[in-house]
PDB file of N, CA, C and O in Angstrom:
ATOM      1  N   UNK A   1      90.801 129.269 125.713  1.00  0.00           N
ATOM      2  CA  UNK A   1      90.463 128.922 124.326  1.00  0.00           C
ATOM      3  C   UNK A   1      91.344 127.425 124.060  1.00  0.00           C
ATOM      4  O   UNK A   1      92.534 127.277 124.342  1.00  0.00           O
ATOM      5  N   UNK A   2      90.619 126.577 123.567  1.00  0.00           N
ATOM      6  CA  UNK A   2      91.349 125.251 123.258  1.00  0.00           C
ATOM      7  C   UNK A   2      91.971 125.315 121.931  1.00  0.00           C
ATOM      8  O   UNK A   2      91.475 125.874 120.952  1.00  0.00           O
ATOM      9  N   UNK A   3      93.207 124.639 121.978  1.00  0.00           N
ATOM     10  CA  UNK A   3      93.930 124.618 120.786  1.00  0.00           C
ATOM     11  C   UNK A   3      93.206 123.768 119.622  1.00  0.00           C
ATOM     12  O   UNK A   3      92.523 122.776 119.877  1.00  0.00           O
ATOM     13  N   UNK A   4      93.408 124.219 118.419  1.00  0.00           N
ATOM     14  CA  UNK A   4      92.836 123.334 117.304  1.00  0.00           C
ATOM     15  C   UNK A   4      93.666 122.099 117.280  1.00  0.00           C
ATOM     16  O   UNK A   4      94.833 122.125 117.671  1.00  0.00           O
ATOM     17  N   UNK A   5      93.052 120.933 116.798  1.00  0.00           N
ATOM     18  CA  UNK A   5      93.651 119.697 116.727  1.00  0.00           C
ATOM     19  C   UNK A   5      93.209 118.886 115.396  1.00  0.00           C
ATOM     20  O   UNK A   5      92.097 119.029 114.888  1.00  0.00           O
ATOM     21  N   UNK A   6      94.044 118.161 114.972  1.00  0.00           N
ATOM     22  CA  UNK A   6      93.679 117.229 113.791  1.00  0.00           C
ATOM     23  C   UNK A   6      92.941 115.937 114.351  1.00  0.00           C
ATOM     24  O   UNK A   6      93.467 115.253 115.230  1.00  0.00           O
ATOM     25  N   UNK A   7      91.829 115.664 113.862  1.00  0.00           N
ATOM     26  CA  UNK A   7      90.989 114.577 114.363  1.00  0.00           C
ATOM     27  C   UNK A   7      91.106 113.323 113.333  1.00  0.00           C
ATOM     28  O   UNK A   7      91.063 112.162 113.740  1.00  0.00           O
ATOM     29  N   UNK A   8      91.246 113.636 112.076  1.00  0.00           N
ATOM     30  CA  UNK A   8      91.281 112.588 111.041  1.00  0.00           C
ATOM     31  C   UNK A   8      91.960 113.022 109.762  1.00  0.00           C
ATOM     32  O   UNK A   8      91.731 114.107 109.228  1.00  0.00           O
ATOM     33  N   UNK A   9      92.836 112.091 109.279  1.00  0.00           N
ATOM     34  CA  UNK A   9      93.422 112.379 108.013  1.00  0.00           C
ATOM     35  C   UNK A   9      93.449 111.002 107.285  1.00  0.00           C
ATOM     36  O   UNK A   9      93.841 109.970 107.831  1.00  0.00           O
ATOM     37  N   UNK A  10      92.989 111.080 105.986  1.00  0.00           N
ATOM     38  CA  UNK A  10      93.025 109.918 105.098  1.00  0.00           C
ATOM     39  C   UNK A  10      93.982 110.192 104.007  1.00  0.00           C
ATOM     40  O   UNK A  10      93.922 111.231 103.349  1.00  0.00           O
ATOM     41  N   UNK A  11      94.935 109.200 103.793  1.00  0.00           N
ATOM     42  CA  UNK A  11      95.980 109.350 102.777  1.00  0.00           C
ATOM     43  C   UNK A  11      95.825 108.107 101.766  1.00  0.00           C
ATOM     44  O   UNK A  11      95.705 106.952 102.174  1.00  0.00           O
ATOM     45  N   UNK A  12      95.838 108.444 100.479  1.00  0.00           N
ATOM     46  CA  UNK A  12      95.800 107.479  99.399  1.00  0.00           C
ATOM     47  C   UNK A  12      97.261 107.371  98.853  1.00  0.00           C
ATOM     48  O   UNK A  12      97.716 108.201  98.065  1.00  0.00           O
ATOM     49  N   UNK A  13      97.948 106.328  99.305  1.00  0.00           N
ATOM     50  CA  UNK A  13      99.335 106.249  98.820  1.00  0.00           C
ATOM     51  C   UNK A  13      99.742 104.823  98.279  1.00  0.00           C
ATOM     52  O   UNK A  13      99.118 103.824  98.638  1.00  0.00           O
ATOM     53  N   UNK A  14     100.835 104.755  97.382  1.00  0.00           N
ATOM     54  CA  UNK A  14     101.162 103.588  96.808  1.00  0.00           C
ATOM     55  C   UNK A  14     101.719 102.571  97.804  1.00  0.00           C
ATOM     56  O   UNK A  14     101.462 101.374  97.671  1.00  0.00           O
ATOM     57  N   UNK A  15     102.541 103.073  98.882  1.00  0.00           N
ATOM     58  CA  UNK A  15     103.234 102.130  99.768  1.00  0.00           C
ATOM     59  C   UNK A  15     102.620 102.308 101.085  1.00  0.00           C
ATOM     60  O   UNK A  15     103.124 103.053 101.926  1.00  0.00           O
ATOM     61  N   UNK A  16     101.583 101.667 101.279  1.00  0.00           N
ATOM     62  CA  UNK A  16     100.860 101.855 102.664  1.00  0.00           C
ATOM     63  C   UNK A  16     101.787 101.366 103.682  1.00  0.00           C
ATOM     64  O   UNK A  16     101.971 102.085 104.665  1.00  0.00           O
ATOM     65  N   UNK A  17     102.459 100.136 103.582  1.00  0.00           N
ATOM     66  CA  UNK A  17     103.179  99.537 104.655  1.00  0.00           C
ATOM     67  C   UNK A  17     104.364 100.531 104.986  1.00  0.00           C
ATOM     68  O   UNK A  17     104.700 100.709 106.157  1.00  0.00           O
ATOM     69  N   UNK A  18     104.971 101.154 103.974  1.00  0.00           N
ATOM     70  CA  UNK A  18     106.166 101.967 104.247  1.00  0.00           C
ATOM     71  C   UNK A  18     105.654 103.261 104.993  1.00  0.00           C
ATOM     72  O   UNK A  18     106.290 103.718 105.943  1.00  0.00           O
ATOM     73  N   UNK A  19     104.447 103.860 104.521  1.00  0.00           N
ATOM     74  CA  UNK A  19     104.040 105.089 105.151  1.00  0.00           C
ATOM     75  C   UNK A  19     103.535 104.717 106.450  1.00  0.00           C
ATOM     76  O   UNK A  19     103.763 105.522 107.353  1.00  0.00           O
ATOM     77  N   UNK A  20     102.891 103.656 106.737  1.00  0.00           N
ATOM     78  CA  UNK A  20     102.448 103.326 108.055  1.00  0.00           C
ATOM     79  C   UNK A  20     103.697 103.160 108.935  1.00  0.00           C
ATOM     80  O   UNK A  20     103.731 103.738 110.021  1.00  0.00           O
ATOM     81  N   UNK A  21     104.694 102.423 108.536  1.00  0.00           N
ATOM     82  CA  UNK A  21     105.950 102.261 109.350  1.00  0.00           C
ATOM     83  C   UNK A  21     106.445 103.592 109.733  1.00  0.00           C
ATOM     84  O   UNK A  21     106.738 103.812 110.908  1.00  0.00           O
ATOM     85  N   UNK A  22     106.568 104.568 108.754  1.00  0.00           N
ATOM     86  CA  UNK A  22     107.156 105.790 108.942  1.00  0.00           C
ATOM     87  C   UNK A  22     106.315 106.650 110.094  1.00  0.00           C
ATOM     88  O   UNK A  22     106.900 107.340 110.929  1.00  0.00           O
ATOM     89  N   UNK A  23     105.064 106.538 110.040  1.00  0.00           N
ATOM     90  CA  UNK A  23     104.150 107.293 110.973  1.00  0.00           C
ATOM     91  C   UNK A  23     104.289 106.593 112.440  1.00  0.00           C
ATOM     92  O   UNK A  23     104.233 107.250 113.480  1.00  0.00           O
ATOM     93  N   UNK A  24     104.468 105.259 112.399  1.00  0.00           N
ATOM     94  CA  UNK A  24     104.584 104.675 113.678  1.00  0.00           C
ATOM     95  C   UNK A  24     105.973 104.999 114.273  1.00  0.00           C
ATOM     96  O   UNK A  24     106.069 105.214 115.482  1.00  0.00           O
ATOM     97  N   UNK A  25     107.004 105.037 113.496  1.00  0.00           N
ATOM     98  CA  UNK A  25     108.321 105.379 113.969  1.00  0.00           C
ATOM     99  C   UNK A  25     108.426 106.874 114.410  1.00  0.00           C
ATOM    100  O   UNK A  25     108.776 107.194 115.546  1.00  0.00           O
ATOM    101  N   UNK A  26     108.088 107.794 113.399  1.00  0.00           N
ATOM    102  CA  UNK A  26     108.363 109.086 113.713  1.00  0.00           C
ATOM    103  C   UNK A  26     107.359 109.777 114.704  1.00  0.00           C
ATOM    104  O   UNK A  26     107.776 110.604 115.514  1.00  0.00           O
ATOM    105  N   UNK A  27     106.066 109.439 114.634  1.00  0.00           N
ATOM    106  CA  UNK A  27     105.068 110.062 115.404  1.00  0.00           C
ATOM    107  C   UNK A  27     104.667 109.178 116.585  1.00  0.00           C
ATOM    108  O   UNK A  27     103.887 109.679 117.394  1.00  0.00           O
ATOM    109  N   UNK A  28     105.098 107.922 116.793  1.00  0.00           N
ATOM    110  CA  UNK A  28     104.745 107.095 117.665  1.00  0.00           C
ATOM    111  C   UNK A  28     103.317 106.525 117.664  1.00  0.00           C
ATOM    112  O   UNK A  28     102.766 106.091 118.676  1.00  0.00           O
ATOM    113  N   UNK A  29     102.793 106.561 116.495  1.00  0.00           N
ATOM    114  CA  UNK A  29     101.344 106.039 116.264  1.00  0.00           C
ATOM    115  C   UNK A  29     101.354 104.436 116.407  1.00  0.00           C
ATOM    116  O   UNK A  29     102.360 103.775 116.147  1.00  0.00           O
ATOM    117  N   UNK A  30     100.241 103.918 116.810  1.00  0.00           N
ATOM    118  CA  UNK A  30      99.997 102.590 116.841  1.00  0.00           C
ATOM    119  C   UNK A  30      99.073 102.069 115.853  1.00  0.00           C
ATOM    120  O   UNK A  30      98.132 102.801 115.543  1.00  0.00           O
ATOM    121  N   UNK A  31      99.178 100.914 115.298  1.00  0.00           N
ATOM    122  CA  UNK A  31      98.323 100.341 114.337  1.00  0.00           C
ATOM    123  C   UNK A  31      97.227  99.797 115.069  1.00  0.00           C
ATOM    124  O   UNK A  31      97.424  99.000 115.986  1.00  0.00           O
ATOM    125  N   UNK A  32      95.922 100.223 114.685  1.00  0.00           N
ATOM    126  CA  UNK A  32      94.648  99.881 115.457  1.00  0.00           C
ATOM    127  C   UNK A  32      93.907  98.695 114.598  1.00  0.00           C
ATOM    128  O   UNK A  32      93.328  97.748 115.133  1.00  0.00           O
ATOM    129  N   UNK A  33      94.014  98.892 113.209  1.00  0.00           N
ATOM    130  CA  UNK A  33      93.127  97.994 112.546  1.00  0.00           C
ATOM    131  C   UNK A  33      93.591  97.905 111.047  1.00  0.00           C
ATOM    132  O   UNK A  33      94.195  98.848 110.536  1.00  0.00           O
ATOM    133  N   UNK A  34      93.323  96.847 110.405  1.00  0.00           N
ATOM    134  CA  UNK A  34      93.676  96.675 108.941  1.00  0.00           C
ATOM    135  C   UNK A  34      92.364  96.247 108.332  1.00  0.00           C
ATOM    136  O   UNK A  34      91.744  95.310 108.834  1.00  0.00           O
ATOM    137  N   UNK A  35      91.893  96.920 107.220  1.00  0.00           N
ATOM    138  CA  UNK A  35      90.730  96.658 106.591  1.00  0.00           C
ATOM    139  C   UNK A  35      90.851  95.595 105.462  1.00  0.00           C
ATOM    140  O   UNK A  35      91.966  95.342 105.006  1.00  0.00           O
ATOM    141  N   UNK A  36      89.850  95.027 105.043  1.00  0.00           N
ATOM    142  CA  UNK A  36      89.911  94.023 104.031  1.00  0.00           C
ATOM    143  C   UNK A  36      90.546  94.472 102.787  1.00  0.00           C
ATOM    144  O   UNK A  36      91.174  93.667 102.099  1.00  0.00           O
ATOM    145  N   UNK A  37      90.422  95.738 102.443  1.00  0.00           N
ATOM    146  CA  UNK A  37      90.904  96.258 101.284  1.00  0.00           C
ATOM    147  C   UNK A  37      92.376  96.763 101.396  1.00  0.00           C
ATOM    148  O   UNK A  37      92.881  97.351 100.441  1.00  0.00           O
ATOM    149  N   UNK A  38      93.053  96.548 102.518  1.00  0.00           N
ATOM    150  CA  UNK A  38      94.363  96.883 102.799  1.00  0.00           C
ATOM    151  C   UNK A  38      94.530  98.366 103.439  1.00  0.00           C
ATOM    152  O   UNK A  38      95.611  98.935 103.585  1.00  0.00           O
ATOM    153  N   UNK A  39      93.436  98.812 103.744  1.00  0.00           N
ATOM    154  CA  UNK A  39      93.469 100.241 104.526  1.00  0.00           C
ATOM    155  C   UNK A  39      94.227  99.854 105.950  1.00  0.00           C
ATOM    156  O   UNK A  39      94.000  98.794 106.535  1.00  0.00           O
ATOM    157  N   UNK A  40      95.047 100.740 106.369  1.00  0.00           N
ATOM    158  CA  UNK A  40      95.717 100.638 107.636  1.00  0.00           C
ATOM    159  C   UNK A  40      95.287 101.813 108.528  1.00  0.00           C
ATOM    160  O   UNK A  40      95.500 102.964 108.148  1.00  0.00           O
ATOM    161  N   UNK A  41      94.712 101.568 109.658  1.00  0.00           N
ATOM    162  CA  UNK A  41      94.283 102.616 110.585  1.00  0.00           C
ATOM    163  C   UNK A  41      95.312 102.677 111.812  1.00  0.00           C
ATOM    164  O   UNK A  41      95.675 101.715 112.489  1.00  0.00           O
ATOM    165  N   UNK A  42      95.663 103.877 111.939  1.00  0.00           N
ATOM    166  CA  UNK A  42      96.739 104.208 112.935  1.00  0.00           C
ATOM    167  C   UNK A  42      96.102 105.339 113.941  1.00  0.00           C
ATOM    168  O   UNK A  42      95.291 106.181 113.558  1.00  0.00           O
ATOM    169  N   UNK A  43      96.583 105.233 115.263  1.00  0.00           N
ATOM    170  CA  UNK A  43      96.062 106.214 116.201  1.00  0.00           C
ATOM    171  C   UNK A  43      97.164 106.418 117.150  1.00  0.00           C
ATOM    172  O   UNK A  43      97.034 107.208 118.085  1.00  0.00           O
TER     173      UNK A  43
END
């Protein structure tokens, strides 16, 4: 039986930069793309 996993999460926050930095530091995520509206995609 395969383990369940998270495939996608979308968060709407005031401090996108701060939260992106946190996820990069704590979870080792990498920034993949920045949208024209300020959206930051991490993977």
